[in-house]
DOPAKE-302423 format. One line per 4 residues: their letters; for each residue x, y, z of C-alpha. Coordinates in nm, 3 decimals, m for minus. Layout:
N
A> X Y Z | ... $
***
This chain:
281
MVEH> 8.979 14.762 10.800 | 9.359 14.666 10.770 | 9.344 14.655 11.172 | 9.049 14.438 11.186 $
KGAH> 9.180 14.184 10.918 | 9.509 14.185 11.120 | 9.324 14.098 11.430 | 9.101 13.823 11.267 $
SVIS> 9.448 13.673 11.131 | 9.600 13.653 11.459 | 9.245 13.500 11.603 | 9.271 13.254 11.349 $
HLIL> 9.623 13.149 11.409 | 9.626 13.102 11.733 | 9.293 12.862 11.692 | 9.499 12.669 11.451 $
LLGA> 9.801 12.654 11.691 | 9.585 12.535 11.960 | 9.414 12.273 11.729 | 9.749 12.153 11.619 $
LLVL> 9.885 12.143 12.013 | 9.569 11.942 12.094 | 9.634 11.658 11.808 | 10.025 11.678 11.873 $
FPLY> 10.022 11.632 12.259 | 9.888 11.237 12.233 | 10.188 11.179 11.982 | 10.426 11.358 12.241 $
IALV> 10.294 11.176 12.546 | 10.356 10.852 12.345 | 10.719 10.987 12.239 | 10.794 11.066 12.589 $
AASH> 10.685 10.743 12.715 | 10.846 10.545 12.471 | 11.190 10.702 12.606 | 11.127 10.566 12.961 $
PAEA> 11.215 10.200 13.133 | 10.891 10.041 13.211 | 10.918 10.115 13.605 | 10.900 10.472 13.524 $
LIGT> 10.534 10.466 13.399 | 10.394 10.283 13.727 | 10.106 10.494 13.826 | 10.256 10.827 13.658 $
TPLW> 10.299 10.963 13.304 | 10.624 11.158 13.251 | 10.625 11.476 13.082 | 10.987 11.503 12.980 $
FGPR> 11.214 11.268 12.791 | 11.428 10.982 12.937 | 11.723 10.804 12.870 | 11.600 10.486 12.704 $
LSEN> 11.468 10.561 12.388 | 11.703 10.401 12.132 | 11.714 10.093 12.338 | 11.294 10.063 12.330 $
FGSV> 11.299 10.117 11.965 | 11.616 9.870 11.932 | 11.426 9.585 12.184 | 11.103 9.610 11.966 $
LGHG> 11.258 9.597 11.589 | 11.504 9.336 11.695 | 11.399 9.145 11.977 | 11.042 8.892 12.017 $
LQAA> 10.820 9.075 12.205 | 10.644 8.780 12.453 | 10.329 8.995 12.493 | 10.286 9.055 12.110 $
GGAP> 10.344 8.681 12.022 | 10.717 8.676 12.012 | 10.786 8.798 11.675 | 10.995 9.122 11.604 $
VWRM> 10.796 9.407 11.537 | 10.982 9.487 11.198 | 10.854 9.169 11.067 | 10.503 9.247 11.180 $
LLNS> 10.555 9.634 11.018 | 10.654 9.426 10.699 | 10.343 9.204 10.714 | 10.126 9.514 10.738 $
TIMA> 10.284 9.701 10.471 | 10.257 9.416 10.224 | 9.879 9.364 10.342 | 9.823 9.770 10.308 $
VGIS> 10.005 9.797 9.970 | 9.819 9.501 9.820 | 9.496 9.588 9.935 | 9.522 9.958 9.786 $
LGKI> 9.645 9.820 9.485 | 9.371 9.542 9.431 | 9.135 9.789 9.514 | 9.230 10.071 9.293 $
LISL> 9.291 9.795 8.959 | 8.938 9.621 9.042 | 8.741 9.950 9.075 | 8.897 10.102 8.791 $
LSAF> 8.824 9.794 8.554 | 8.473 9.769 8.661 | 8.403 10.142 8.681 | 8.535 10.185 8.297 $
AIVY> 8.355 9.901 8.190 | 8.030 10.004 8.348 | 8.052 10.384 8.216 | 8.216 10.293 7.851 $
FRLP> 8.077 9.960 7.720 | 7.725 9.917 7.611 | 7.648 9.588 7.817 | 7.281 9.466 7.909 $
GRQI> 7.193 9.514 8.228 | 7.514 9.735 8.329 | 7.333 9.939 8.536 | 7.187 9.684 8.731 $
CFFL> 7.515 9.534 8.799 | 7.622 9.871 8.913 | 7.369 9.901 9.151 | 7.427 9.564 9.310 $
IFVT> 7.783 9.658 9.355 | 7.623 9.993 9.522 | 7.407 9.774 9.743 | 7.675 9.585 9.898 $
LMLP> 7.801 9.943 10.077 | 7.488 9.865 10.292 | 7.671 9.520 10.403 | 7.908 9.586 10.673 $
VEIR> 8.188 9.352 10.719 | 8.094 9.179 11.023 | 7.792 9.024 10.820 | 8.053 8.919 10.542 $
IVPT> 8.321 8.755 10.791 | 8.179 8.443 10.844 | 8.133 8.289 10.495 | 8.444 8.496 10.367 $
FEVA> 8.636 8.301 10.627 | 8.500 7.960 10.491 | 8.579 8.059 10.179 | 8.925 8.163 10.256 $
NHLG> 8.975 7.864 10.477 | 8.894 7.601 10.173 | 9.108 7.787 9.896 | 9.402 7.750 10.160 $
LINN> 9.425 8.134 10.233 | 9.519 8.084 10.601 | 9.839 8.224 10.741 | 9.980 8.387 10.411 $
YPGL> 9.917 8.714 10.240 | 9.704 8.633 9.978 | 9.454 8.542 10.264 | 9.526 8.888 10.441 $
IFPL> 9.468 9.081 10.086 | 9.233 8.898 9.820 | 8.919 8.915 10.057 | 8.947 9.290 10.105 $
IASA> 8.987 9.443 9.794 | 8.667 9.447 9.640 | 8.521 9.836 9.683 | 8.194 9.934 9.603 $
TATF> 8.313 10.297 9.711 | 8.595 10.319 9.479 | 8.393 10.166 9.192 | 8.144 10.456 9.261 $
LYRQ> 8.391 10.753 9.286 | 8.550 10.616 8.943 | 8.237 10.575 8.756 | 8.152 10.956 8.859 $
FFLT> 8.490 11.085 8.750 | 8.462 10.883 8.420 | 8.108 11.066 8.357 | 8.265 11.396 8.377 $
IPDE> 8.550 11.295 8.089 | 8.401 11.470 7.777 | 8.301 11.257 7.502 | 8.488 11.406 7.265 $
LLEA> 8.775 11.250 7.366 | 8.662 10.894 7.315 | 8.549 10.973 6.965 | 8.895 11.132 6.909 $
ARID> 9.035 10.793 7.030 | 8.796 10.627 6.774 | 8.900 10.820 6.520 | 9.271 10.779 6.560 $
GAGP> 9.205 10.412 6.590 | 9.239 10.324 6.953 | 9.056 10.046 7.099 | 8.925 10.018 7.446 $
WRFF> 9.262 9.917 7.627 | 9.448 10.202 7.406 | 9.205 10.434 7.525 | 9.204 10.292 7.892 $
RDVV> 9.552 10.304 7.896 | 9.672 10.652 7.742 | 9.338 10.874 7.830 | 9.180 10.751 8.108 $
LPLS> 9.455 10.614 8.362 | 9.635 10.976 8.303 | 9.320 11.188 8.389 | 9.245 10.958 8.688 $
RTNT> 9.613 11.023 8.832 | 9.482 11.263 9.109 | 9.186 11.074 9.168 | 9.380 10.747 9.219 $
AALF> 9.648 10.902 9.459 | 9.394 11.027 9.673 | 9.223 10.666 9.685 | 9.559 10.483 9.727 $
VVTF> 9.628 10.699 10.071 | 9.268 10.632 10.174 | 9.268 10.264 10.107 | 9.630 10.230 10.235 $
IYGW> 9.513 10.367 10.562 | 9.213 10.139 10.556 | 9.434 9.822 10.502 | 9.702 9.937 10.771 $
NQYL> 9.427 9.965 11.027 | 9.259 9.649 10.971 | 9.244 9.405 11.276 | 8.959 9.186 11.253 $
WPLL> 9.002 9.014 10.933 | 9.391 8.951 10.999 | 9.340 8.826 11.361 | 9.078 8.581 11.206 $
ITNQ> 9.289 8.452 10.917 | 9.628 8.420 11.085 | 9.736 8.219 11.401 | 10.092 8.197 11.351 $
ESMY> 10.323 8.471 11.516 | 10.514 8.533 11.189 | 10.207 8.658 10.992 | 10.071 8.890 11.266 $
TVVM> 10.019 9.283 11.179 | 10.146 9.574 11.377 | 9.809 9.645 11.522 | 9.756 9.313 11.637 $
AIQR> 10.095 9.360 11.786 | 9.979 9.656 12.007 | 9.628 9.501 12.113 | 9.809 9.190 12.244 $
MVNV> 10.104 9.395 12.409 | 9.789 9.584 12.595 | 9.628 9.301 12.707 | 9.859 9.052 12.870 $
PDAP> 9.726 8.813 13.148 | 9.897 8.815 13.477 | 10.177 9.065 13.396 | 10.202 9.417 13.429 $
VEWN> 10.151 9.608 13.098 | 10.513 9.777 12.946 | 10.361 10.082 12.861 | 10.714 10.207 12.698 $
LVMT> 10.738 9.929 12.470 | 10.364 9.948 12.374 | 10.405 10.332 12.286 | 10.729 10.282 12.103 $
TALL> 10.540 10.022 11.851 | 10.233 10.253 11.873 | 10.492 10.506 11.687 | 10.645 10.280 11.492 $
GLLP> 10.298 10.178 11.368 | 10.235 10.526 11.281 | 10.519 10.582 11.047 | 10.427 10.416 10.743 $
PLLV> 10.109 10.571 10.715 | 10.235 10.905 10.790 | 10.465 10.859 10.519 | 10.219 10.778 10.246 $
VLGM> 10.027 11.098 10.349 | 10.316 11.319 10.367 | 10.480 11.182 10.015 | 10.113 11.214 9.818 $
QRLF> 9.964 11.485 9.989 | 9.979 11.742 9.735 | 9.825 11.472 9.493 | 9.587 11.380 9.785 $
IKGL> 9.472 11.725 9.816 | 9.447 11.774 9.422 | 9.255 11.453 9.414 | 8.999 11.566 9.687 $
IETE> 8.932 11.896 9.564 | 8.973 11.895 9.168 | 8.705 11.988 8.957 | 8.856 12.093 8.625 $
K> 8.882 11.783 8.377 $
***
């Protein structure tokens, strides 16, 4: 039995190691490509590091890239970070308040309101993109951060998840809060928010990555290079008319664009996993 468990453990670890290598190999190739000059990547893919890693990172961060619109990548990273954080905080705030109202306020038609919110899940972004752009244009939300953030902060999924979680909170907590003289806002602040901490962390990670990876909406709402996001930069660097693609700079920008979501996931990993699997309230 011991030998059987030992062999099973070895096989399991080998499978996990193989999976990790398959995931990390493209990142390794991107890092290697980012360390070479552009000429070294024409018609071949090096498998070992070159001498230009720091120069390439300095080039994309500190100097404008003509293929990406002329703005330095640090500005695009800043734009993407502001947009992703704004979308995440907006989605969480609106979803928390709407789910709290649906669960704890006995309003007429509240179930109909929740049903209407839930129905929006069946409408893809592409269907709403033209009217949303028209509204944003009339409100002067072109080429600014509110235009990048506000049209994307509503989330039926987050509202549904918070609603389901609030339904699991024991009614005794609500009754105890009423006996202590706590109003709705105090109950929300002192009871509901602390209990929602892990769920909020999990939603923040998911919504941050969602906001960071946005391409279609920033492409429509911005036409100034100072407002471009890093995802737009990578696309523009790859699709260069009448010029060779500088794959070393493309890979460098892709690695820089990977860092903020990676840091968010690693920094909130414990709460993220706990929020996904926690069942005890």
